[in-house]
N, C-alpha and C positions, 0 to 999 in steps of 0.2 A: 504494500500500500504506500503511495507516495506520501512524503512528509507534507502535512496540511499547511505548515507554516511557509513553505517555499512558494509563495505566491507573488506574482508580478503586480498585484493590486496593492496600492498603498492605502493606508488608513487616512481618514480625514484627521485634522489636528485634534489631539485629545485634550488640549489645554482648556478648551471651552466648547460649549455646545454651539450648534449652528442656530443662531437666534431666529433667523428667518423661517427655518423649518419648525421651530417650536411655536412661533406665532401662527403658522398654518395649522399645526396640530390643535391649538386652542380654538381657532376659528372653526375648524372642521368639527371638533367636539361639540361646540355650541350649536352648530347647524344641525347635528344629529339630535341633540336634546330638544331644540325648538321644533324640529320636524315632527317629533312625537307628541310633545305637549301642546303645541299649537293646533295640531289636528284634533286632539281631545277637546281643547277649548272651543274650536270651531263647531264641533258636534254638539256640545253640551251647554255652552253659555250662549243663549240665544240673544241676549240683550246687547252684546258687544260684537259686532261683525268683525271677523278676523279672516284674513287670507292666509291660510296655513300652507307654508312651503314644504309640503310633505316630501316631494321628490328631491329637494335639496339635501335632505339628510342622507339619502341613498348616494347621491353624487359626492357628498362629503366623505363617505366611506371609501369611495373609489380614489379620492385624494389620499386617504390613509394608506391604501394599497400601494400607490406610487411612492409615498414616503417610506413604506416598508422596504420597497426595492432599493432605495438609497441606503437606509439605515442598516439593513441586514447584511448587505455586502460589505459595508464598513465594519460591522461587528465581526465578520469572519477574520479580519486582520488582528483582532484582539484574542482570538480563540486558539488554544493549544491543541485541541482535538475536537472530534464530533461530540464527545461527552461534555466537554466544556461549553460548546455551543448550546447543547440541549439544556444544560444547567442554567445558562444565562437566560434562555427563552422561558424555561419553567419558572424561575424566580421572578421574572418580569411579569408574567401573565397570571399564573395560577393563584397566588395569594389574593390579589384584588378580585379575580373572577370568583373565587370561592366566597369571599366576603359579600359580593353582590348577590350571588346565587342563593346562599343560605339566608342572607338578609331579606331578600324578597320572599323566600319561603316562609320565614317567621312572620313577616308582616301580613302575608296572605292568610296565614293560619290565625294569628292573634287579633289582627285588626278587622279582617273581613270574614273570618269564620270559614274560609275555604279549606276543603280537604287537600292534603298533600299527596301528590302522586309519587309514592316513595321510589318505585322502580325508575320512573323518569328522572327523579332528583338524583339518584345514584348514577344513572347513565350520564346525566348532564354534568355531574361532578368530574367526570373524566375529560370533558370538553370534546369528546369524540362521538357525541350522541348522534349526529346526523350520519356518520359513517356506519353506524350499527343499527340504523332504522328507527331511532327514537326521535320524537319531535323536540324542539327547543323548549326548555322551561319558560323562556322568554324569547320571543321571536327576534329581539335585537342581537341575539347571540349568533345569528347566521354568519356574520362576517368572520367570527373566530374560526369557523370551519375552513374558510378560504385561507386565513393566516396560517393555521396549523398545517394544511396541505403544502403551502408554500415553504414553510420552515422544514418540513420533512424532505422535500425535494432539494432544498439548499443543503441540507445535512448530508445526503448521499452524494451529491455533487462534490461537496467539500471533502468527503471521505476518500473519493477517488481522484481528487485533484482536478476535476473537470470544471470547477468554478472559474478556472483560468481561461476556459474556452467559452466565455459567457456570451459572446456574439453568436456563435454557432448554436449554443444551447437555446438562447432566446429565439433564434430563427426557427429552429425545429419546433419549439413550444408554440410559437405564433402560427406556424403552418398547421399544426394539429388543431389549434383553436379555430382557425379559418375553415378547415375541412369540417369540423364539428358544427360550426355555425351554418354552413351551407347544407349539411346533410341532416342534422338533428335539430339544431336551433335552440334558442333560449325559451324556456317555459316557466310557469309559476313554480313547478317542482323540479329541482335540479337533479338530473340523472347522475348515476354513480360515477360514470366515466368523467363527466365534466367536473364533478365534485372532487374526485381524487386528483385530477390534474389541473384544477382551477381554470378550466378553459374559458369560462364566462368572464373572468377577471384577469386573464393572462396579460392583456394589453397594458393594463395599468401597472402591474408589477414590472413588466418589461420596460416601460417608460422610465420608471424610477431607477432600475438597474442601469439603463443607458445614461441617465443623468449623472449617476455616480461615476461611470466610466469617463464621461466628458469632463467632469470636475477634476479627475486625477490625470487624464491623459490628453485632454483636448478633443475637439471635434474631429472625427475621422469619417471617411466615406462609409465604412462598415457600420459605425454607430448611427450615422444618418439614415442608412438603409433600414436598420432595425427599427428606428423610431418611425419611419414612414410605414413600415410593415405593421407596427403596433397600431398606428392610427387607422390603417386600412382594416385591420382585424376588428377594432372597436366599431367600425362602420358595419361590418358583416354581422357582428353579434347584436348590436342594438340600433342599427340604422343611423340616420343622419343625426339624431339626438345623441347617440353614443359617440359619434365622431366629434361633435361640438364639445361634449363633456370631456373627452380625452384631450382635445387641444387645450381646453381651459385648464385641466388638471396639469398638463405638461408645462404650460406657461407659468402657472402659480408655483409649481415645484421648482421650476428653473429660477424664478425670481427669489424664492426662499433660499435655495441652495447657494446661489451666487451673490447673496448679500443685499439684494435690492429691497428686501422687506425689513432690513435691520432697523430702519428708522421707526418702525411700528413696535419694536420690542421695548417694553417697559414693564415694571413690576405687575401692572394690572393685566396686560395682554398675556404675559408669560404665565401668570397664575391661572 
């Protein structure tokens, strides 16, 4: 097995966080929150008309996927092994996830008197519920399935040293996503093949990965081709709207990564 540390990809500066990316994270998180609560407001508070931006929460999650493409490939440079990578992802996700999962379960039981679906709760505690046929305890957890699948693929690529062939890997991934979009297509229920290989969101992860490559090595013909392929794939998966969203996500992530949003960083926005 190749030494996982012998990578040609350099890490981003570790002395400070990329403030523009953190600003985007905060804005995307608020968009997700508002998309859920304003929808509820619009349905149940009749006296105050509200235009609930429900779709913007979904688009904000796709921005998160692009940010993951940037951050995860930078994280690889800090990892000594696949086990180390898995530990970093586990410690980052699971404690907060468990707190929200069991917190919601307790509130549902104690405040609203709802029965707890114990089997579903246990399955959801693994975070792999969608992969084993269980529904999400809360539907907002759907994005974690995509993140977990992405992490798993990054882990085995890292184990074999194939993360250094990232342009080729992204090209094959986007080709598979394009074929899937033309033959199967996106539906309300994600099929297992697209779930395992994150085909419906591949374009956004790939855009983030390419931005990381550009940040460290500059713009190349190959990275430009992969970016164009990712935008085309987003069009095949979600039509013109998907293309517009992918372009917007790419531009925002570019602005954040290359420091153009630094002026927006302050204690309020970062918090």
